[in-house]
Structures are given as C-alpha cells and as structure tokens.
C-alpha positions in Angstrom: 7.1 -15.9 -6.9 6.2 -18.1 -3.8 3.7 -19.0 -1.3 1.5 -16.7 0.9 4.1 -15.4 3.7 7.4 -16.0 1.6 8.1 -12.2 1.4 7.1 -11.4 -2.1 5.3 -8.1 -1.4 7.9 -7.0 1.0 11.0 -7.6 -1.1 9.0 -6.6 -4.3 8.3 -3.2 -2.8 11.8 -2.7 -1.5 13.3 -3.4 -4.8 11.1 -1.0 -6.5 11.7 1.8 -4.0 15.5 1.0 -4.3 15.6 1.2 -8.2 12.5 3.4 -8.9 10.6 0.6 -10.6 7.0 0.1 -10.6 5.5 -2.4 -8.0 2.4 -4.6 -8.6 0.9 -6.9 -6.2 -0.9 -9.6 -8.3 -3.6 -9.8 -5.5 -4.8 -6.5 -6.8 -5.7 -7.9 -10.3 -8.1 -10.5 -9.1 -11.8 -10.1 -10.3 -14.6 -9.5 -7.9 -15.6 -13.3 -8.5 -12.3 -14.5 -7.8 -12.2 -12.6 -4.6 -15.5 -14.0 -3.6 -14.5 -17.5 -4.2 -11.2 -17.1 -2.1 -13.1 -15.4 0.7 -15.6 -18.5 1.0 -12.6 -20.7 1.2 -13.0 -22.0 -2.5 -9.8 -22.7 -4.4 -9.4 -21.1 -7.8 -9.5 -23.3 -10.8 -7.0 -22.9 -13.8 -10.1 -21.3 -15.8 -10.6 -18.8 -12.8 -6.9 -17.9 -12.9 -6.4 -17.4 -16.8 -8.0 -13.8 -16.9 -6.0 -12.9 -14.1 -2.9 -14.1 -15.6 -3.9 -12.4 -18.8 -4.2 -9.3 -16.9 -0.8 -9.4 -15.2 0.8 -10.5 -18.4 -0.8 -7.2 -20.1 0.4 -5.0 -17.0 4.1 -6.4 -17.5 3.8 -5.7 -21.2 2.4 -2.1 -20.7 4.9 -1.3 -18.2 7.8 -2.3 -20.3 6.3 -0.5 -23.4 6.3 2.5 -21.3 10.2 2.3 -20.8 9.6 1.5 -17.1 10.5 -1.7 -15.1 7.9 -3.9 -13.4 8.3 -5.9 -10.1 5.4 -8.1 -9.6 4.7 -10.0 -6.4 2.9 -13.1 -7.6 2.4 -16.6 -6.3 3.0 -18.1 -9.7 3.7 -21.5 -8.3 2.9 -23.6 -11.4 5.2 -23.7 -14.4 2.2 -23.2 -16.7 1.1 -20.1 -14.7 4.7 -18.5 -15.1 4.3 -19.4 -18.9 1.2 -17.6 -19.2 2.5 -14.6 -17.2 5.5 -14.0 -19.2 4.1 -15.0 -22.6 5.6 -12.4 -25.3 7.5 -10.5 -22.2 11.3 -10.7 -22.6 13.9 -10.4 -19.9 12.1 -10.6 -16.7 13.6 -12.9 -14.3 11.6 -15.1 -11.8 12.7 -14.8 -8.2 11.5 -17.9 -6.0 11.2 -17.1 -2.2 10.9 -19.9 0.0 11.3 -20.6 3.6 10.9 -23.4 6.0 7.3 -24.4 7.1 7.8 -23.0 10.6 9.1 -19.5 9.4 6.2 -19.3 7.0 3.6 -20.5 9.5 4.8 -17.9 11.9 4.8 -15.1 9.4 1.1 -15.9 8.5 0.1 -16.2 12.1 1.7 -13.0 13.1 -0.2 -11.4 10.2 -3.3 -12.6 11.4 -2.6 -11.5 15.0 -1.8 -14.8 16.9 
C-alpha cells in the first residue's frame, strides 16, 4: 500500500518474479465508470470503491484457493479499505511504502515526462 509513486507496482512485480508469485495491480480492477470519473479529475467515493475492493478481495481469495500467492499493488490508504480488501483472507501482510514529499513528487513528474 502507499500513495501513487511510492513504488507499489515496481516492488510488487519484483517480489512476484523473485518468488514465482502472482502479481496484480489494483488499478486494473477499476470499473469503466471509475476510470471515467478519475480521468475527469473526480475523486472516487467510498461507494465507488466498494465493488472495486470486493473484486480485489475475490482475486486474493481465488489466488490463495488455487494454492498460489498473490502480490497486490493497491493504495488502500484508509484502514476501512484494508479491512474490506482482506475480509476473510488469512495470512497476507500489508506493506506500507512511503517516501518524502520531494521523492514522490519527483517520481510522479518523471512519469509524466517533466
């Protein structure tokens, strides 16, 4: 978990490759409606996020059920989101990636080509 630019996808992909686990990026699970809202600069509400979190929870559960190990890159900044995300799923640690404002800003600007 962590803000955009904290390294969630980079670290998650590296862990998945290193250990032969399955990597999932939470952004890939957003509905068309959520993507449209975010593209328009509108923040998502908790109601917008609920089906997304449920889909992520199902993915974690089904991966474990298939005797695989999931690595999920997801902001999950609010505790209630992490509770929804991990409901009924045992043994998955949450790693919080954070960095200084300057470091995160520089990564985001580099991503945008500035």
